[in-house]
KOLLUMBA-753568 format. One line per field, with one value per residue: residue number from 1; x, y, z of N, C-alpha, C in turn. Coordinates in steps of 0.001 Angstrom, whole numbers. Example, Ala and Ser with C-alpha at 12.3 -4.5 7.8 and 13.67 -1.06 7.14 Angstrom:
BEGIN
num <- (1,2)
n_x <- (13190,12850)
n_y <- (-5690,-2250)
n_z <- (7800,7080)
ca_x <- (12300,13670)
ca_y <- (-4500,-1060)
ca_z <- (7800,7140)
c_x <- (13200,12900)
c_y <- (-3300,30)
c_z <- (7800,7870)
This chain:
BEGIN
num <- (1,2,3,4,5,6,7,8,9,10,11,12,13,14,15,16,17,18,19,20,21,22,23,24,25,26,27,28,29,30,31,32,33,34,35,36,37,38,39,40,41,42,43,44,45,46,47,48,49,50,51,52,53,54,55,56,57,58,59,60,61,62,63,64,65,66,67,68,69,70,71,72,73,74,75,76,77,78,79,80,81,82,83,84,85,86,87,88,89,90,91,92,93,94,95,96,97,98,99,100,101,102,103,104,105,106,107,108,109,110,111,112,113,114,115,116,117,118,119,120,121,122,123,124,125,126,127,128,129,130,131,132,133,134,135,136,137,138,139,140,141,142,143,144,145,146,147,148,149,150,151,152,153,154,155,156,157,158,159,160,161,162,163,164,165,166,167,168,169,170,171,172,173,174,175,176,177,178,179,180,181,182,183,184,185,186,187,188,189,190,191,192,193,194,195,196,197,198,199,200,201,202,203,204,205,206,207,208,209,210,211,212,213,214,215,216,217,218,219,220,221,222,223,224,225,226,227,228,229,230,231,232,233,234,235,236,237,238)
n_x <- (51813,53137,53622,55421,57625,58251,59012,61332,62992,63230,64625,67067,67910,68229,70306,72394,72694,73501,75968,77318,77401,79195,81655,84599,84206,84909,87961,90262,93522,95956,97985,101406,103153,101779,101735,102360,105542,106440,106722,106162,104920,104061,102011,101765,99628,99635,97474,97250,95961,96308,96360,94943,93158,94053,94929,97421,99242,101266,103128,104471,106482,107017,108656,108003,109045,108522,109623,109720,110893,111824,111384,111336,111357,111442,111833,111389,111544,113393,115398,115820,115452,113983,114664,113380,113965,113026,114123,115496,113501,111811,112582,113187,115106,116396,117038,117963,118173,120319,120418,121652,124068,125064,124928,124053,122163,122232,120025,119891,117898,117790,118231,115882,114028,114835,114209,111518,110350,109616,108063,104816,104959,103108,102028,104217,104540,102166,101455,99468,98309,97063,95273,94232,92340,90007,86607,86381,84315,82936,82338,81825,83258,85981,87919,91426,94364,93832,93071,90920,89736,88832,86571,86593,85096,85054,83545,84826,87984,91319,91536,89626,88834,89527,91063,91519,93710,93127,94308,96967,97482,97723,97313,95514,94631,94695,92932,93283,93035,95451,97008,95613,95875,95014,95770,96377,97045,98026,98227,100335,101795,102572,104448,105709,108111,111463,110923,110550,111177,113465,116638,117345,118982,122231,123369,126084,127113,126974,128008,128106,126771,126512,123724,124266,126781,126621,126959,129680,130327,129360,130582,131035,130404,128383,126869,125981,124311,122182,121043,118577,116628,116485,115630,115435,115601,114973,112397,110565,109018,107082)
n_y <- (123355,121254,119673,121225,121282,118554,118269,119865,118453,116083,116910,117660,115176,113763,115250,114767,112020,111994,113304,111447,109285,110146,109770,107826,104407,101083,102500,103878,103471,105426,104950,104200,105934,108299,109334,112022,113442,113913,115027,113964,114020,111813,110722,108058,106255,103633,101545,99460,96658,95001,91722,92197,94079,96647,99664,100857,103421,104021,106432,107524,109350,109681,109991,110415,110163,110577,109883,109538,107010,106229,105658,106742,106095,107334,106627,108502,107871,105802,106514,105158,103854,103188,102517,102304,101362,101618,99927,99972,98148,97284,95895,95792,97345,97465,99192,99011,101441,102962,105674,106913,105523,105933,103985,101472,98569,96786,95452,93560,93137,90340,89313,90053,88586,85969,85908,86018,88539,90612,93629,95055,97765,99842,99654,100335,102985,104222,103466,101658,98435,96605,94586,95590,97371,96118,95895,98487,101289,104263,107149,109845,113196,115172,117898,118040,119356,121561,120393,118412,115413,112094,110014,106712,103697,100493,97375,95097,93311,94637,97451,99996,102631,105136,108043,109608,111279,112178,113609,113789,111135,109664,108497,110291,109581,106510,104041,101104,97608,95515,92593,92404,94936,98424,100643,103926,106086,109290,111964,114684,116718,118068,118399,119830,118007,118588,120858,120279,120722,119362,117853,115675,112603,111824,109271,108762,109538,107520,104385,101230,97960,94921,92753,90101,89777,89670,87349,87059,88984,88689,88933,91579,94404,96333,94992,92765,94044,94935,92813,91514,93179,92859,91760,88327,85630,86993,88913,91488,94611,97001)
n_z <- (108699,110110,107939,106516,108263,108261,105589,105492,107265,105854,103588,104783,105763,103372,102284,104084,103694,101036,101234,102783,101021,99174,100237,99958,100230,100644,102085,99771,98651,97046,94066,94629,93382,93330,95844,98008,98950,102389,105833,109143,112523,115099,117871,120047,122118,124399,125898,128583,130357,133377,135011,137311,136646,136626,134974,132783,131089,128349,126629,123597,121268,117754,114573,111071,107813,104433,101236,97633,97129,99564,102994,106293,109778,113132,116368,119116,121761,122341,120688,118288,114925,111664,108251,105062,101754,98398,95690,92316,90071,91999,94285,97854,100357,103713,106783,110163,112535,114873,116502,118696,118973,116502,114461,112025,111040,108170,105817,102943,99908,99421,101988,103348,101892,102469,105144,105048,105220,103557,102925,102063,99972,99970,102501,104068,103241,103948,106468,106818,106273,103413,104238,106587,105795,105235,105985,106921,107093,105706,107737,107955,108248,109599,110976,110950,112017,110421,108066,105964,107185,106492,108147,109296,110419,112061,112690,112922,112805,113540,113543,114950,114602,112196,111035,108031,105915,102846,100705,101531,101847,104283,107614,110136,112560,114263,115786,117426,118316,119640,120332,122721,123763,123738,121227,120386,117924,117043,114736,115148,114033,110824,107868,104806,102878,103788,105217,107838,111366,112156,111526,108770,109118,107791,105671,105461,107871,109648,111069,109396,109392,107781,107699,107079,108102,110832,112348,112563,114344,116884,119326,119651,121647,121016,119009,120481,122270,120736,119394,120285,119183,116498,113144,112129,113674,115894,117391,115653,115350,113555)
ca_x <- (53059,53804,54054,56615,58723,58614,59714,62673,63758,63500,65689,68314,68297,68721,71589,73383,72905,74267,77346,77905,77639,80318,82900,85054,84037,85985,89036,91112,94872,96449,99222,102533,103773,100998,101791,103254,106561,106046,107305,105096,105219,102916,102047,101060,99301,99393,96721,97354,95257,96940,95449,94135,92261,94662,95319,98610,99340,102587,103018,105744,106416,107885,108617,107799,109426,108266,110016,109164,111436,112475,110546,112098,110701,112386,111212,112098,111663,114658,116342,116081,114638,113983,114688,113013,114266,112516,115188,115094,112947,110814,113123,113197,116190,115964,118053,117614,119064,120531,120929,122560,125378,125429,125170,122908,122259,121698,119463,119723,116643,117881,118082,114465,113325,115179,113532,110083,110027,109464,106787,104060,105443,102013,101904,105339,104374,100927,101266,98284,98399,95799,94363,93592,91279,88783,85614,86277,83201,82950,81471,81810,84489,86299,89111,92642,95458,93368,92819,89748,90044,87710,86492,86150,84957,84938,83074,85627,89391,92062,91283,88283,88547,90606,90907,92395,93942,93164,95283,98313,97595,98335,96334,95613,94367,94401,92585,93273,93324,96579,97494,94912,96117,94459,96777,95807,98097,97501,99114,100436,102437,102735,105249,106270,109469,112486,110534,110398,112152,114532,117470,117341,120340,122926,123840,127541,127498,126720,128702,127172,127069,125588,123058,124940,128048,126391,127490,131111,130534,128531,131320,131088,129447,127223,126061,125336,123272,121030,120548,117156,115723,116690,115026,116291,115770,114522,111161,110684,107733,107140)
ca_y <- (123618,119967,119220,122003,120789,117228,118453,120373,117337,115127,117487,117559,113770,113407,115908,114022,110737,112257,113582,110194,108397,110655,109342,106538,103320,101200,103448,103553,104037,105772,104314,104736,107039,109517,109765,113174,113425,114693,114687,114021,113542,111121,110323,106797,105843,102203,101320,98059,96272,93808,90666,92725,95102,97978,100176,101704,104051,104447,107383,107832,110117,109201,110768,109666,110968,109798,110324,108654,105659,106082,105962,106645,106368,107611,106548,109440,107325,105069,107055,104182,104119,102262,103123,101389,101914,100868,99950,99752,96812,97040,95273,96662,97201,97920,99478,99298,102562,103276,107038,107234,104927,106260,102712,100853,97200,96886,94245,93595,92489,88898,89016,90152,87457,84758,86008,86172,89829,91642,94300,95736,99141,100735,99626,101120,104396,104792,102943,100796,97307,96400,93726,96379,98187,95318,96175,99908,101957,105719,107581,111293,113966,116147,118683,117685,120254,122426,119599,117551,114000,111183,109122,105351,102839,99074,96508,93881,93579,95307,98893,100388,103949,105687,109329,109474,112467,111602,114316,113436,109675,109395,108529,111314,108856,105080,103406,99681,96616,94696,91714,92708,96316,99480,101574,105107,106873,110564,112888,115932,117749,117658,119382,119444,117478,119619,121965,119816,121400,118463,117473,114271,112074,111462,107896,108706,109862,106346,103142,100259,96541,94096,91698,88828,89726,89727,86154,87235,90090,88483,89353,93037,94874,96975,93967,91982,94840,95216,91594,91214,94082,92703,90690,87151,84926,87874,89556,92873,95231,98346)
ca_z <- (109440,110303,106619,106166,109095,107750,104311,105795,107838,104789,102759,105539,105797,102036,102091,104856,103027,99816,101634,103226,99876,98400,100858,99442,101182,101618,101803,98640,98700,95716,93620,95400,92642,93527,97243,98127,100004,103561,107132,110140,113877,115685,119274,120246,123481,124561,127132,128964,131577,133925,135464,138413,136112,136694,133659,132660,129773,127880,125520,122950,120018,116690,113334,109840,106647,103213,99905,96616,97234,100874,104147,107534,111043,114221,117687,119976,123114,122502,119702,117232,113752,110541,106925,103983,100435,97246,94704,90930,89891,93030,95493,99029,101323,105038,107795,111549,112853,116283,116374,119790,118695,115124,113793,111372,110555,106812,105227,101498,99505,99605,103412,103688,101278,103226,106437,104783,105839,102526,103192,101019,100018,100337,103962,104584,102888,104493,107826,106803,105353,102689,105001,107639,105225,105146,107015,107241,106426,105869,108826,108057,108108,110628,110680,111673,111649,109343,106854,106043,107366,106350,109295,109026,111590,111734,113752,112870,112560,114602,113553,115354,114043,111388,110351,106877,105095,101501,99868,101988,101879,105576,108700,111173,113804,114169,117063,117125,119341,119222,121405,123960,124175,122907,120721,119750,117287,116559,114043,115913,113211,109432,107151,103505,103002,103802,106083,109220,112233,112591,110378,108369,109255,106559,105702,105595,109238,110476,110774,108808,109504,107002,108453,106796,108836,112273,112991,112815,115274,118076,120509,119709,122662,120385,118356,121537,122927,119864,118760,120539,118465,115055,112356,111928,114921,116974,116968,115177,115078,112993)
c_x <- (53849,54353,55340,57824,59201,59420,61139,63545,64133,64630,67033,68815,68860,70090,72693,73703,73742,75721,78053,78268,78803,81658,83321,84952,83989,87070,89904,92462,95368,97650,100394,103184,103056,101052,102782,104328,106112,106830,106227,105622,103936,103134,101207,100873,99029,98729,96713,96587,95875,95898,94560,93151,92812,95163,96575,98662,100780,102388,104396,105499,107388,107641,108556,108135,109288,108754,109451,109619,112161,111508,111380,111191,111768,111604,112007,112301,112980,115707,116767,115176,114723,114007,114368,113325,113700,113519,114624,114615,111955,111316,113198,114389,115763,117164,117391,118644,119104,121216,121928,123964,125885,125792,123887,123224,121518,121262,119312,118408,116660,117733,116607,113673,113594,114464,112016,109570,109923,108103,106078,104458,104340,101825,103017,105063,103142,100652,100035,98498,97059,94799,93610,92442,89958,87854,85490,85165,83227,81939,81560,83182,84730,87616,90262,93772,95084,93090,91585,90200,88761,87727,85916,86061,84793,84430,83844,87070,90022,91728,89828,87869,89776,90189,91963,92481,94155,94200,96707,98564,98307,97239,96592,95307,94111,94124,92431,93517,94444,97107,96883,95115,95396,95573,96058,96952,97493,98593,99139,101110,102658,103425,105524,107693,110486,112161,110285,111482,113188,115353,117306,118773,120929,123535,125335,128011,127360,127646,127697,127675,126047,124998,123784,126232,127865,126995,128957,131383,129739,129255,131421,130038,128201,126311,125325,124163,122029,120446,119069,116180,115715,115814,115983,116560,115352,113301,111442,109299,107964,106248)
c_y <- (122326,119441,119929,121509,119437,117344,118924,119243,116323,115616,117364,116121,113331,114027,115171,112692,110913,112528,112301,109312,108875,110236,107995,105465,102006,102183,102959,104238,104260,104922,104977,105921,108361,110035,110913,112957,114312,114234,114884,113579,112981,110915,109064,106532,104342,101998,99825,97820,94989,92828,91118,93795,96506,98396,101025,102237,104442,105350,107596,108571,109552,110003,109857,110596,110093,110539,109318,107212,105432,106492,105754,106891,106540,107631,107423,108896,106606,105474,106003,104483,103004,103063,102029,102081,101011,101033,99781,98315,96429,96340,96294,96321,97879,98193,99630,100301,102789,104639,107377,106720,105250,104999,102246,99387,97173,95518,94451,92910,90978,88486,89032,88988,86176,84735,86079,87479,90956,92315,94720,97210,100125,100781,100438,102617,105041,104369,102067,99656,97134,95563,94518,97228,97438,95659,97625,100553,103449,106154,109092,111927,114784,116831,118238,118561,121114,121719,118739,116101,113192,110200,107765,104597,101398,98314,95210,94257,94365,96792,99172,101712,104462,107049,109376,110791,112000,112283,113916,111933,109217,109396,109684,110723,107401,104585,101913,98847,95725,93922,92072,94113,97275,100438,102711,105961,108123,111350,114205,117046,117190,118770,118896,118937,118608,120791,121530,120460,120452,118058,115996,113746,111682,110072,107819,109037,108671,105197,102100,98836,95771,93009,90369,88672,89686,88523,86264,88293,89926,88852,90844,93542,95528,95929,93134,92740,95012,93962,91311,92083,93833,91625,89519,86446,85738,88622,90988,93401,96604,99256)
c_z <- (109634,108990,106206,106945,108594,106459,104541,106334,106774,103895,103465,105569,104460,101784,102837,104208,101774,100148,102041,102045,99023,98985,100287,100512,100415,101170,100652,98788,97278,95340,94327,94703,92897,94962,97414,99189,101169,104782,108184,111497,114474,117179,119421,121732,123471,125915,127421,130258,132104,134448,136622,137938,136180,135310,133754,131237,129491,126666,124919,121636,119001,115424,112125,108679,105403,101987,98898,96805,98556,101971,105398,108723,112115,115524,118644,121381,123325,121467,118679,116046,112730,109245,105909,102663,99355,96109,93294,90775,90972,94270,96626,99913,102617,105923,109154,112040,114362,116338,117479,119563,117294,114337,113108,111079,109218,106285,103721,101120,99698,101063,103812,103102,102053,104575,106295,105400,104810,102719,101908,101082,100376,101845,104613,104401,103509,105934,107949,105826,104645,103476,106066,107109,105137,106304,107407,106418,106725,106919,109033,107882,109375,110276,111577,111151,110441,108038,107052,106142,107224,107515,108863,110344,111129,112946,113793,112596,113694,114695,113908,114720,113309,110870,109261,106116,103669,100623,100237,101969,103158,106644,109659,112537,113466,115580,116789,118378,118820,120415,122748,124479,123218,122524,120005,119228,116671,115846,114804,115125,111812,108661,105730,103707,102903,104691,107525,110088,112830,111371,110053,108453,107914,106715,106000,107012,110185,110072,110320,109003,108687,107888,108279,107592,110354,113000,113320,113876,116569,119361,120665,120705,122060,119768,119404,122141,122070,119218,119050,119759,116967,114440,112288,113224,116129,116464,116537,114906,114503,113813)
């Protein structure tokens, strides 16, 4: 009897080990050409601890829309956004979008190069930089929004836990430490492109200001109000 029980346990252990070994580790990101277009909504919690040990939590929602050569994010908390475009030849252009004012600040590829702010397109398209994948090890699977997500954990680096939708090439959860804060980003909705319940803004409905022309418009009330949020002498975070 004991021998039979031991044999069953051994078979189960071997099966679990085989399933674990089938998971890609470390995580592999597909070529950008193979990433499917999609629209998603995320929720991010920022947990902060002050010098007295008191914890506060900020929660905000944001949207993410990916096409083959265009990625847009929209922060619903302050109604601002970003648009990245991959141009012919691989150059990247960028827009900082202010939806409430219907205005954008446009950066040409040369502006980004001068600012040393040219991104890795895979990071833009997947929300994960290649450097963040180091140290991630497969740790099983779970279901997210009816889809199979691969779970990864890390004992090093900023990312502590990641749920990855391999077919969609998109994270379903990212738990990371950043500047002493815990950030937890969760996928809350996912749609095929064109089926999201929000309209995509049209470029022609917005006023445009070139980044190179900002110096001539520093007296403009709108430009003065948004300067601290811009690249180029001011901090910027994605």
